[in-house]
C-alpha positions in Angstrom: 109.1 52.8 290.8 107.4 55.4 293.0 104.0 56.7 292.0 104.2 59.3 289.3 103.0 62.8 290.2 99.6 63.7 288.7 99.4 66.8 286.5 95.9 67.9 285.5 95.5 70.0 282.3 92.3 72.0 282.2 91.1 73.0 278.8 88.0 73.1 276.6 87.6 72.7 272.8 86.3 76.3 272.3 88.8 76.8 269.5 91.6 74.3 268.7 94.4 76.3 270.4 93.7 75.3 274.0 93.9 71.6 273.4 96.9 72.0 271.1 98.9 73.9 273.7 98.1 71.4 276.4 99.1 68.5 274.2 102.3 70.2 273.2 103.3 70.6 276.9 102.4 67.0 277.7 104.5 65.9 274.7 107.4 67.9 276.0 107.0 66.4 279.5 107.0 62.9 278.0 110.1 63.6 275.9 112.2 65.4 278.5 111.0 63.7 281.7 110.0 60.2 280.7 108.0 58.2 283.2 108.2 61.0 285.8 104.7 62.4 285.5 101.1 61.2 284.9 99.4 63.9 282.8 95.6 64.0 282.3 93.8 66.3 279.9 90.2 67.2 280.8 87.7 69.1 278.8 86.2 70.8 281.8 83.2 72.4 280.2 82.2 69.3 278.4 82.9 66.8 281.2 81.9 68.8 284.3 80.1 72.1 283.6 76.3 72.4 284.0 74.0 73.7 281.2 74.5 75.8 279.1 78.3 76.0 279.7 78.7 72.3 278.7 77.3 73.2 275.3 80.0 75.8 274.5 82.4 73.5 272.8 79.7 72.3 270.4 78.3 75.7 269.5 81.6 77.6 269.5 82.1 77.3 265.7 78.7 78.9 265.2 79.3 81.7 267.7 82.5 82.9 266.1 80.8 83.1 262.7 79.0 86.1 264.3 82.0 88.4 264.7 80.2 91.5 265.7 78.4 89.8 268.5 81.5 88.0 269.6 83.5 91.2 269.6 80.9 93.0 271.6 80.7 90.2 274.2 84.5 90.2 274.5 84.8 93.9 275.1 81.9 94.1 277.5 83.3 91.3 279.7 87.0 92.4 279.6 88.5 94.3 282.5 89.6 93.1 285.9 86.6 94.4 287.8 84.1 93.0 285.3 85.9 89.6 285.2 85.7 89.4 289.0 82.0 90.3 288.9 81.3 87.6 286.2 83.1 84.9 288.1 81.5 85.8 291.4 78.0 85.8 289.8 78.7 82.4 288.2 80.2 80.7 291.2 77.0 79.6 293.0 75.9 77.9 289.7 79.2 76.2 288.9 80.4 75.5 292.5 79.2 71.9 292.7 80.7 71.0 289.3 84.1 72.7 290.2 84.2 70.9 293.5 83.4 67.5 291.9 86.3 68.1 289.4 88.7 68.8 292.2 87.6 65.8 294.2 87.7 63.3 291.4 91.0 64.5 289.8 93.1 65.3 293.0 96.1 66.6 291.1 99.6 67.3 292.4 99.7 70.3 290.0 97.0 71.9 287.8 97.7 73.7 284.5 94.9 75.8 282.9 95.1 76.7 279.3 91.6 78.3 279.1 90.5 81.6 280.6 87.1 80.5 281.8 88.5 77.8 284.1 90.9 79.6 286.3 88.7 81.3 288.9 86.2 78.5 289.6 88.9 75.8 289.8 91.1 77.9 292.1 88.2 78.7 294.3 87.2 75.0 294.5 90.7 74.0 295.4 90.7 76.2 298.4 93.5 78.1 300.1 96.0 75.4 300.7 96.4 73.3 297.5 99.0 72.2 295.0 100.6 74.7 292.5 98.3 76.1 289.9 99.7 77.3 286.6 98.0 79.4 283.9 99.4 79.0 280.3 97.9 81.8 278.3 97.2 80.7 274.7 96.1 84.0 273.3 99.1 85.8 271.7 98.8 89.5 272.4 95.3 90.7 273.2 94.4 88.8 276.3 91.2 88.8 278.2 91.2 89.7 281.9 89.8 86.3 282.8 93.2 84.8 282.0 94.7 86.5 285.0 93.9 85.3 288.5 95.9 86.7 291.4 96.1 83.4 293.3 98.0 81.5 290.6 101.5 80.1 291.4 102.7 81.2 288.0 101.2 82.7 284.8 103.1 81.8 281.7 102.5 84.2 278.8 103.5 84.1 275.1 104.7 87.7 274.6 105.9 90.7 276.4 102.6 92.5 275.6 100.7 89.7 277.3 103.0 90.1 280.3 102.2 93.8 280.5 98.5 92.9 280.5 99.0 90.4 283.3 100.6 93.1 285.5 97.9 95.6 284.6 95.4 93.0 285.9 97.1 92.9 289.3 99.6 90.0 289.0 102.9 90.5 290.7 106.1 90.5 288.5 107.3 87.3 290.1 104.1 85.5 289.1 104.5 86.2 285.4 107.0 84.8 282.9 107.2 85.1 279.1 107.6 81.5 277.8 106.2 81.7 274.3 103.2 79.8 272.9 103.6 76.0 273.2 103.2 74.2 269.9 103.9 70.6 269.0 107.5 69.4 268.7 106.9 68.8 265.0 106.5 72.5 264.4 109.7 73.3 266.3 112.3 71.6 264.1 115.2 73.3 262.4 114.4 74.4 258.8 114.4 71.6 256.2 115.2 71.7 252.6 112.1 73.3 250.9 112.8 71.6 247.5 113.0 68.2 249.1 109.9 68.8 251.2 108.0 70.0 248.2 109.0 67.0 246.2 107.8 64.7 249.1 104.4 66.5 249.1 104.0 66.3 245.4 104.3 70.1 245.0 106.2 71.7 242.1 109.8 72.6 242.9 110.4 75.2 240.2 108.1 78.0 241.5 106.9 79.6 244.8 104.2 77.9 246.8 101.5 79.7 248.7 99.8 77.9 251.6 96.2 79.1 252.4 94.7 77.9 255.6 91.6 78.7 257.8 92.3 76.8 261.0 91.1 73.4 261.9 87.5 74.3 261.1 88.2 76.0 257.8 86.9 79.4 259.0 86.9 82.7 257.2 86.3 83.5 253.5 88.6 80.7 252.3 87.0 79.9 249.0 86.8 83.6 247.9 90.3 84.2 249.0 91.6 81.1 247.1 89.8 82.3 243.9 91.3 85.8 244.2 94.8 84.5 244.9 94.7 82.0 242.0 93.8 84.7 239.6 96.7 87.2 240.2 98.5 86.2 237.0 101.8 85.0 238.5 103.3 81.5 238.1 103.1 79.8 241.5 101.5 76.8 243.1 98.7 77.1 245.6 97.8 74.7 248.5 94.5 75.2 250.3 93.7 73.4 253.6 90.0 73.3 254.4 90.4 71.6 257.7 87.4 69.7 259.0 85.0 71.7 256.8 84.0 68.9 254.4 81.5 71.1 252.6 84.2 73.7 251.9 86.6 71.1 250.7 84.0 69.7 248.2 83.4 73.2 246.8 87.2 73.8 246.5 87.6 70.5 244.7 84.9 71.4 242.2 86.6 74.6 241.1 88.5 74.9 237.8 91.7 76.5 239.0 93.8 78.6 236.6 97.1 77.5 238.4 98.3 74.3 239.9 96.3 73.9 243.1 96.3 71.3 245.8 93.2 70.8 248.0 93.4 69.2 251.5 91.0 68.5 254.4 92.3 68.1 257.9 96.0 67.7 257.4 98.6 66.0 259.5 101.5 67.3 257.4 101.2 70.9 258.3 104.8 71.2 259.7 106.2 69.9 256.4 103.8 72.2 254.4 104.8 75.3 256.4 108.5 74.5 255.9 108.0 73.9 252.2 105.8 76.9 251.5 107.1 80.4 250.4 104.2 82.3 251.9 101.3 81.6 254.3 97.8 83.2 253.9 95.8 82.7 257.1 93.4 84.1 259.6 95.1 85.6 262.6 94.9 82.6 265.0 97.7 82.6 267.6 98.7 78.9 267.2 99.1 79.2 263.4 101.1 82.4 263.8 103.4 80.7 266.3 103.8 77.7 264.0 104.6 79.9 261.0 107.2 81.9 263.0 108.9 78.6 263.9 109.0 77.6 260.2 110.4 81.0 259.1 107.2 81.5 257.0 106.0 85.0 256.2 102.3 85.5 256.3 99.4 87.5 254.9 96.5 87.8 257.5 93.1 87.9 255.7 90.7 87.8 258.7 90.7 88.0 262.5 88.3 87.3 265.3 87.3 90.5 267.1 88.8 90.7 270.6 91.6 88.3 271.2 93.0 88.2 267.6 93.1 92.0 267.1 96.5 92.4 268.7 97.9 89.5 266.7 97.6 91.6 263.6 99.5 94.5 265.1 102.2 92.1 266.3 102.7 90.4 262.9 102.9 93.7 261.1 105.1 95.6 263.6 107.5 92.7 263.8 107.9 92.7 260.0 106.8 89.1 259.6 103.6 89.7 257.7 100.9 92.0 256.5 97.2 92.7 257.3 95.1 92.4 254.1 91.5 91.7 255.0 89.2 90.4 252.4 89.9 88.3 249.3 90.9 91.2 247.0 93.3 92.8 249.3 94.7 89.4 250.3 95.4 88.6 246.6 97.1 91.9 246.1 99.4 91.3 249.1 100.3 87.8 247.8 101.1 89.3 244.4 103.2 92.0 245.9 105.3 89.6 248.1 105.8 87.0 245.4 107.1 89.8 243.1 109.6 90.8 245.7 111.7 87.8 246.8 114.1 90.1 248.7 111.3 91.4 250.9 110.0 87.9 251.4 113.5 86.8 252.5 113.7 89.7 255.0 110.3 88.7 256.5 111.4 85.0 256.8 114.5 86.1 258.7 112.3 88.2 261.0 110.1 85.2 261.7 113.1 83.2 262.8 114.3 86.1 265.0 111.2 86.3 267.1 110.2 82.6 267.1 110.1 80.7 270.3 110.3 77.1 269.3 111.4 76.0 272.8 108.1 77.3 274.4 106.6 73.8 275.2 109.9 72.6 276.6 110.3 75.7 278.7 106.8 75.2 280.2 107.6 71.5 280.9 110.8 72.5 282.7 108.9 75.0 284.8 106.4 72.3 285.8 109.2 69.9 286.6 110.9 72.6 288.8 107.6 73.2 290.6 107.0 69.6 291.4 110.6 69.0 292.4 110.8 72.0 294.7 107.3 73.6 294.7 106.6 77.2 295.2 104.1 78.1 298.0 100.6 77.3 296.9 98.4 80.2 295.8 96.6 80.4 299.1 100.0 80.6 301.0 101.2 83.4 298.6 98.1 85.5 299.1 98.3 85.4 302.9 101.3 87.7 302.6 99.7 89.9 300.0 96.7 92.2 300.1 95.8 91.2 296.5 92.9 88.8 296.4 90.5 88.0 293.6 
C-alpha cells in the first residue's frame, strides 16, 4: 500500500468548537475514505506557540467570563486592516515557532479551524506549498482573522459568513458554503422520541426541556434551571453541567419542584437532543448546528459578545428559536413554547429545513478532491492576483 497522504489539522482548545469541528472532519475522512489519509490534529498554541500565547487554552474559560472585556477586544481587533496589522506585528515573535511547526509536520495539506493560526502558518509555509484550507467554525459573526487571501479554499458555515469573507478580500472562487462540521452522531435521521426518552430514563408522558451551557457549563445555568423549573407546567427538565463539577454539585443539591435530571459531561448528547422537546442554551455555534440537525427548537439565554452575536439573529430570523437573555426571560420563553405545541412543531420543521447534517462529509470530499487533483497552492494563486495579505 502506498504511503497515505498527510493532512494536518490546526486547532487550539480556546473553546470546544475548534477541536470538535476538526474531529468531525477526520471522522468523515475515515468513514468515507478509509486508509487513504493520515490525519494529525495539533493544538498549535499549546504545542508550539511561545509565551503568553501557549497559555491561551488554559485561561480561555476565565477570559470569556469577562464578557465586556472580551467584546471590546473582539471589536477592536476586527477588520481586515487591523487583522493584517496584528499578524504583522506578531510575526517576528512567533516566526520561529511557526517554522518549527511546518518543518516537523510537513503536511500534504493543512486545514485550519482556528482564526489565530491562518496567517502565521501560511507565512511559514512560504509561497510554494501544499493546499491550505480554512474551515470557519463561527456561525455568522466571523472575525477578519478567519480570512486570509492566500488560502486555497475557505469553507464557511452560512451565507452570511461567505459575504463576510468576500468583504475581507477573498475571491468568490475561494469561498464555499459547506455548513458547520459536527460529529456523525449528531447527523442521523430523527429517531423515535418516546423510545429515546425511555432509554435515557426520562418520562415519556410529558415534554422534556434540555438545558445546557456548553462543555464548560458556562452562563447562568443554575439560575436559569431554577426559573424554568418553577414555571408551573408539567414537564421534565434535564440539565447538563459539562465539566463544571462545582456547578453539578450545586444542581444536585437543589430540591427541584419537577422531575429533574442532572448530568456532568455527557456522551449521549445526540440522543438527548433527539429526545428533547426544547433546548435552552447559550448561543454557541456547535450546539446550534447540532440542534438544527436534531430538529430541536431552542431558547438562547446568553451569548458571547462578538462572534456569538450574529448567531442570535440567525436563530430568530430563521424561526428556529428565540432570544431570551437572563433566567426570568428564559423561563417565560420556555413556558410560552411549551404552551403552544403547534408553534413548537413549526420551529422544529424550520430547524430541519436549514440544517446541514452533511457538512463534515462535504468538507472531507473537498479535501479528497484537492489531494486527488490539487488546486494551485496559495502562493501560485496570488502570483496572478494583486491581492496579498
